[in-house]
N, C-alpha and C positions, 0 to 999 in steps of 0.2 A: 672567576666571577660566574655566578649562577646565570643560566640561560634566560630566566624570566627578567632579571635585572638588566641584562644586555638589551633585551627587546624593549624594555621600558625606557632605557636611556635613548635608544634610537628613535622611539616614538615621540618622546618629549623634546629631545634636543637633536633632531635629525640633522640640521645644517651645521651644528656646532660640535658634533661628536664624530669619533673615528675609532676604528679598531686599533688600540695602542700597540698591539703585537706587530703591526705592519712595519713600524719604524725599526724595532729591534731585529726583525727578520729581513730587513731590506739591505743591510750592509752599509747603510749611510752612517751609522754610529762609528764604524771603523774608519771613516774618513773625516772625523772631527766636525761633522755638520750638526749644528744645534738641532734639538728636537723640533722647535717651532718652524725651522726652515725645512727639515726633512719631511715633516708631516704635510707641509704646504705642497711640496713637490709630489708626494704620494697622492694627495687628494686631487692635484691637478691632472695627473695621468689616470687615476682610478675612475673618476667621473661617475661614481655610482655602480661601476662594474665589479667584476671579480678580480681579486688579487692573485694573478697567476704569473707564470714565468715570463710571459710576454710583457705584462705591465711592469714587472720588476725590472726587466731588462731595459725598458724605456726610461725608467727613473734613473738607473745607473748610467745609461748612455747620456742622458741630459747632464748629469753631474760630471761625467768624464769630458763632455764637450765644453761645458761652461764654467767649471771650476778647475783651472789649469794647475799643473804641477810646477814646482819651482824651476825645473829644467826648461819650462816653456817660456820663461820671461823674455829672453832675447828674441825668440821666434815671434811672440806677440808684438814686440816693438817693431820688428821688421815688417810685419803685416801692416801696422799703422803707418810706417814710413812709406810703404808702397801704395797707400791710399785706401786700404781696406778698413771697414768698421770692425771693431772687436767687441764682442759681447761677453761679459764676465759676471758670474754670480758671486757677489761678495758684499761685505759690510761697507757702507758708505757713510762717512761722517765728515762733512765739509768743515773747513776752517776759514775764518774771516780775518784778513789782514787789513786793518784800518789804515795803517801807514802807507801801504801800497795800493789801497782801494781795490782789493781783489778777493775773490772767494775761490777756494780750490779744495781738491781732495788729494790724498796720497794713496794711490792704489797699491795694496800689498801684492796683488797678483801681477803687477807690472814692475815689481822691484821697488816699491815706494815711490813710483813715478808721480811727479806733480802733474795734476790735471785740473784745468779750469772748468767751472761748471756753468752751464747755461742758466741764466737768471730765472727763466720761467719755471725751471724744475724746483727751485727754492720756493716759488710762489705756489706751485702745484702740490708740493709735499713739504709743508713747513716742519714736519717732524725730522727732516734731515738735519736741521740745525738744532734739534732738541734731543741730542743723544745718538742720532744716526739711525739708519735703517738697513736691513738686508734687502737685496733686490738684484735684478738683472741690470747691469750698468753697460751702456753702449758708448764706447770711446771712439773718437776719430782724431786725425792728425791734420792740423791746419798750418799752412805756411804763408807768411807775409814778409814784408821788407825786413822785419826784425829777426826773422828766423822761424823755426817750427815750434808749435805748442800742441800738447795733447789736451783734448776737451772731452768732458763728460757731456755727451750730446743728448742722451735719453736715459730714462730710468723707469723701471717697472718694479714697484715695491712688492715684497712678500709680506703681506699683512692681513689680518682678519678683516672681514667686511664690517661695516658699521655695526657696533654692538648696541643692544637695547637693554640697559641694565634693569629697568622696571620689569621687562618681560622675563629676564633671567631670574629675578627675585621671585616672581610669581610662579615660575616653573619649579623652583626649589620646593614648593609646597607639595609637589607630586610625590616626593620621596620621604621615607622615614629618615631619621638621623643616622641610623646604622647604614642605610643604603647610600646616603649622601657622603658619609666618610669613606665608604668603599669607592665611590666614584672619584673623589678627590685623590685618594691614594693611587688609584689606577691612572689618573690623569697625569701624575708626575712620573709615570713609567714603571710603577711597581705593582706587584700582584697583591691585592688586599688579603688574599687567602694565606699569604705568608706572614701576615702581621695581625695575628688574632688577639693578642693581648691589648687591653686598653692602654697600657703603658707605651707600647711600641707605636700605637696609632697616634698618641699624643706627641711623641717625639717627631714623627713625620709631619704632623700638622704644625708643630712649632717651627719647622724649617720654612714654612710658607708665610709666617707672620710678617717679615719685612716686605713681602710683596704687596701686602694689603694695608699696612700701617706705616705712616710716615715716621721717619727718624727713630726706628726701632733698632737698638744695638744688641746683638746676641753673640754668645760664644758657644761653639759646639766642640766638645771633646769626644773623640771616638777612635776605635781601632781602625786600621786600614780596611778598605773594601766594603764600607757600609753605605756608600752612595752619596755622601755629603757633597763632594765636588760636582758630581753629575747633576744633582738637583739645582744647586745654586748657579752652575755655569752654563747649563743647556736648556733650562726650562723656559726662560723668558728673555726677551730682548732688553728688558728693563734692568737686568742685573749684569754686573761686570766682575769677572774673576781676575784677581791680580795675585802675583806671587813673587817671591824673591826680594830684591832690594827696591824699596819704594821711595820715590823722591817727592819733595814738597810740590814741585812743578806738576807731577802727575796727579797728585791728590787734590791740590788746592788751586794753583794758578801758575801758568807758565809765563813769566815776565818777558821772555824773548818773543814768543809767538802771540802773546796777549790772549791766550785761550784759557778759560776757566777749567778747573780740573774735574776728575771723575765724580767727585761728590756732588757737583752741580748737574751732572748729566744723566745719572742713573738712580733708580729707586733703591737699589742695594749695591754697595761696593763690598765684595767678598774677598777677604784676605785669606787665600788658600795656604796650606802648609805653614800655619802660624808658628809652629815650633821652630821654623827656620827663617822667620820674618826678620828683616832688618830695614833700617831707614837711612837714606843718605841725609846728612845734616840732622842727626837724630834729635838733638835738643829742640830745634825749631819745629820739626815735623811732629814730635810727640806733644809738644806744648800746644800747637795748633789743633792737633787731633783731639786732645782732651777738651779744649775749648769747644770744638765743634760737637763732640759727643754730648756735651752738657747743654749747649744752647742752640745748636744748628747754625752758628755763625763762625766766621773765621776771617782773618786778615793776613794778607801776604804783600809786603811792601805797601804801596798805596791802594792796592786792590782789597776791597771788602765785599763779602758776599754772605748770603744766607742760602741754605739748601735744605731739602727734606729727605736726602738719601739716608738709608740705614747703613750701619757698619756691622758686618758679620765676620767673625774670626773663626776659622775652622782649623783644628789641629789634631794630629794623631797622638794618642797616649798609649803607654804600655799597660797591658792588662795582666792580672794575676790568674791563677788556675780557676778562680770562681767567676771569671768574667767581669771583674771590677777593676777600676784603675789601681795600679800599684801604689800610687801616691793619692789615696782617696781623701786624706785630710787636707792636703795641699794640691789641688788639681792643677795649679799653675806652675808647679815645681819644674817641669820639663820645658817650660817656655822661656823665651828671652827675658832678661831682667826688666826691660822696659814694659813688658806686659804683666809683670808681677807687682807693679806699684798699686797700692790700694786706691789712690786717687783715680787711676785708670779703671780699675775693676769696678769701682762704685758707679761709674758712668755706663757700665754694661747693664742692660735691663734684666737679662736672664741668661742662665747657663743651661744648655740643652744636654741631656744625658745620652749622648750618641752611643755610649757603650751598651745601651739597652737593645740596640738593633742588631739583627743577625747579619752576617756577611752576605753580600749580594751573590746569589747563585742564578743559574739559568731559570730555575723554578720560581724565583722571586721577581722576575720581570713581568710586566703587564701582559695579560693574555685576554683582555676583554675590552669592551667599549669604555671610552672616557672622553673628556673634553679635548678638542684640538688644542694644542699648546698655544698657538697664536691667539685663539679665542679666549681661553681662560686667562692668558697673560694680560690681555686688554681689560677683561673684567676685573682682575685683581688690581690693575693700575687705576681703574676708575674708582674702586672701593677706597683707595687711599684718600680721596677727596670727599667722601660721604660723611659729613660731620654728625649726622643723626646717630650714628653708632657711638661716637665719643660722648654725645649728650646722654644716651641711654646708660652708659657706664658711669658717667659723672653723677647721674641721679641716684645711682646705687653704690656710690663710693663709701657710704656709711657701713657697708658690709665688710670693709677691709679693716682688719684689726691691727693697725699700726698708725702711729702719728708721725713717723719719719717721712719727710716730704719726698725724698728720692725713692724710697720703697713704694710709697703710695702711687706716685706718678708712673713708675715703671710698671706696677701691677695693672693700673688702669689702662695704660697703653697696650699692654699685651692682652688683657681681657677684651679690649675693643677689637684687637686683631682676630682672636678666636671667634668673637661674635660675628664678624664679617665673613669669616670662612664658613661657619656652620649654620648661621641664621641670617643670610642676606636679606630675608624678608622679616622685618622686626615684628610682624604680627604673629609670627610663629614661635615666639620664645616667651617663657614666663620666668619669674625670679628663680624658681627651683632649677630649671634647666640652665639658666645663666650661671648660677653659682657652681653647679656641678661640672659643666662642660667648658666654661670660659674663665670664671674667676679662680677656681681652685687650681687649674693647670697654670694660670698666670702666677699665682702665689708660689707654687712649687718652683717655677723657674727663677723667681726672685729670691726665694729662700736659700737657694744654692749660692747666690751672690752674697747674701747676708752671712752665711756660714763661712765662706772663704774670707770675707773681710775680717770677721772676728778672729779667725785662726791666724791670719797674717798680722793683725794689729788689734790687741785687746781693747784699744780705745773704742773700737766699734762694738756696740753692745751685742750680746748674744741673746737672742730671743726667737721664739717661733711665731711667725705671722699666721694669724687665724682668721676664720670667717666669723664675724660677729652675728649672734642670734641665729646661727645655723640650726641649732637643735629645735628651735621653735617653728621652723619652716617645714620640716619633713615629717 
């Protein structure tokens, strides 16, 4: 990143920016600590000073002290039994048991130990019950006539300070579009200088769409090592990466614990390694999932719910000597049969060409200023509820050259996402910029879905989605 742009970011977004190289050079990524947590810890110790060996050691010491190893579980329990408070840095997501009239957490650092939570913490931090929070949890052990119980006595969240979206949107006007895209790429942990083609930039921006747009369903196919799991799993506390065999209880509703599933808790549920994906009770799970992908609603037993989480499927594909998928005509050929149904694929809004991205190398990691992950994560979350962007796109839906309802709705949803990412201040965009940077990339994402549908089932018409009256605008 150029020196002038680094200085400009720091001047405009002083409190919200950070040197993105600090996380990758800190060693925190090797300990599976999410970026938004790691940067919070670094900023806490840095306090505007220099990133030297002393500060780095303080950060690692903090992690070593408050993120215990699995071998420490019984030691921590013993400390609790002996009357000591135990402080642990971990993800806290309380569960409410209406039958027993109790609220509790299950601490993974204490071996999934059940711990009751002080009621005032729920009042103080309501987001604990809305998907959970990372933070410093203080546990103690209380004994009464019924025996001993572990309690979450105090909690200090790791989260951004109060955001000001209007200020953020106004500050966007200080940067050119090229500069803004470079900042966004750097903010997700990658070096924009390693992604010079417009095509690769669009792929990276496409990965961010579910963070800013409600109920956006994407599929990314890419070779190994292109960073797809890293972005979706570490960038924001509002996404959840799942893998392996997925049950209806995890996704939709656990009838035993009465806890709604992941789709109600996160902005994006990401199915990693989709080429190996399986479902327990597949008929029920896939049926409910297809219903949800279409309408945002589902029912499990007597429980009915609506949600706005997006579903993202990421899978590895084999590549040929030209850097293209071996099965270029049928991109889903290597995936499980349940993911090859046209009824499922049609509910996916866009397919991301992850094969356009280079393999991650040391030189492709961030080396300049960008947004703090927790800050931009909160901004993106706030953007999901800004309906003025959807209205802007709806007013220009006549530019979309298709009458197919699913195609049009998918394109509008993705175009709105690009608009939010690139032009958060709507005063800064005209129809020419909107078509080039928002609408055309959205059409390209949907066109791949359309092409796959026709190849798998000729009943789906084969046509090219165009921009209407484009030639008269340029």
